[in-house]
NUTORKE-726911 format. One record per atom (N, C-alpha, C): residue in one letter; x, y, z. Coordinates in steps of 0.001 Angstrom, whole numbers, padded with zeros to 6 digits, always signed. Layout:
<recs>
AXYZ/...
</recs>
This chain:
<recs>
M+148580+108730+125824/M+147667+107671+125851/M+146274+108150+125238/I+145653+107403+124318/I+144318+107815+123816/I+143215+107399+124779/P+142427+108347+125396/P+141499+108051+126377/P+140344+107046+126158/S+140073+107102+124819/S+138993+106341+124356/S+139264+104626+124108/I+140668+104183+124362/I+140850+103104+124151/I+141298+102581+125449/A+140619+101208+125977/A+140784+100716+127125/A+141534+099397+126687/G+142459+098886+127533/G+143083+097525+127468/G+142170+096424+128345/F+142179+095367+128303/F+141627+094368+128979/F+142325+093047+128897/E+142081+092036+129717/E+142618+090788+129702/E+141472+089694+129786/I+141631+088523+129134/I+140557+087679+129126/I+141424+086328+129596/K+140840+085484+130302/K+141274+084100+130769/K+140784+083060+130020/A+141195+082394+129220/A+140644+081260+128629/A+140812+079941+129284/D+139570+079373+129521/D+139731+078080+129956/D+139878+076917+129282/K+139405+077209+127942/K+139395+076105+126871/K+139538+076736+125452/I+140337+075935+124687/I+140431+076549+123435/I+140285+075374+122217/D+139231+075593+121417/D+138780+074651+120568/D+139510+074895+119201/N+139913+073727+118568/N+140466+073913+117206/N+139310+073752+116187/V+139505+074614+115318/V+138724+074689+114051/V+139365+074309+112850/F+138853+073537+112049/F+139696+072985+110819/F+138742+073615+109838/K+139171+074443+109001/K+138449+075267+108187/K+139438+075635+106906/L+139029+074967+105736/L+139786+075054+104623/L+138735+075691+103311/S+137818+076323+103711/S+136701+076887+102720/S+136231+078210+103093/Q+135902+079098+102246/Q+135286+080295+102292/Q+133970+080406+101532/N+133201+079320+101371/N+132162+079303+100835/N+132336+079728+099152/G+133392+079057+098814/G+133776+079452+097288/G+132995+078483+096262/D+133089+078852+094964/D+132376+077967+093883/D+133547+076800+093442/E+133126+075970+092812/E+133902+074958+092291/E+135142+075325+091545/T+134983+076339+090869/T+136148+076941+089861/T+137219+077419+090905/S+136832+078294+091882/S+137603+078762+092850/S+138372+077635+093473/Y+137705+076696+094015/Y+138380+075376+094645/Y+139370+074712+093941/L+139018+074468+092641/L+140034+073865+091577/L+141124+074810+091583/N+140833+076026+091473/N+142163+076925+091170/N+142970+076935+092356/I+142371+077010+093549/I+143269+077094+094896/I+143942+075620+094986/I+143351+074669+094689/I+144000+073185+094738/I+145232+073213+093746/S+145026+073650+092688/S+145994+073591+091413/S+147357+074429+092013/K+147091+075714+092514/K+148173+076590+092982/K+148841+075951+094087/L+148191+075479+095109/L+148791+074972+096263/L+149642+073540+095845/E+149246+072822+094852/E+150017+071745+094427/E+151219+072118+093799/E+151122+073257+092924/E+152288+073848+092279/E+153328+074331+093212/Q+152881+074586+094353/Q+154000+075020+095542/Q+154510+073913+096052/G+154017+072777+095952/G+154713+071321+096483/G+154746+071578+098167/G+155411+070839+098734/G+155571+070683+100139/G+154308+070969+100866/E+154392+071703+101883/E+153122+071882+102677/E+151873+072561+102009/G+152186+073078+100816/G+150979+073514+100080/G+150184+072537+099313/A+150945+071367+098995/A+150552+070120+098250/A+149809+069438+099450/L+150271+069441+100748/L+149561+068674+101656/L+148216+069385+101942/I+148172+070665+101950/I+146719+071386+102120/I+146017+071026+100948/A+146547+070945+099896/A+145837+070895+098524/A+145015+069508+098873/G+145676+068452+099209/G+145138+067287+099501/G+144093+067209+100706/E+144151+067915+101558/E+143085+068029+102408/E+141977+068676+102093/I+142099+069778+101166/I+140797+070440+100531/I+140131+069553+099631/K+141021+068638+098837/K+140378+067463+097899/K+139592+066828+098742/K+139957+066242+099867/K+139337+065263+100835/K+138007+065752+101287/R+138023+067234+101582/R+136756+067759+102112/R+135919+068507+101036/K+136255+068431+099743/K+135482+069297+098602/K+134326+068568+098357/M+134229+067268+098519/M+132919+066692+098200/M+131830+067056+099251/G+132156+067089+100345/G+131261+067674+101541/G+130881+069111+101429/I+131865+069902+100847/I+131638+071317+100657/I+130734+071826+099453/I+131242+071426+098312/I+130586+071556+097076/I+130052+070430+096470/P+128505+070492+096285/P+127705+069493+095750/P+127998+069245+094220/S+128063+067967+093879/S+128417+067603+092378/S+127060+067945+091643/
</recs>
């Protein structure tokens, strides 16, 4: 055992959900991500739809 590493436990009383589909990218990056996700189809296309819904609030026109 390595003496400088100590284990610990944390009791979580509450877990909050965070919905984040951005990393502060530019519009070109968003459009590319949306396009690639749509090409995947299935769940990727669903995620692309969510990004499109939120894009207006993330990247000003």
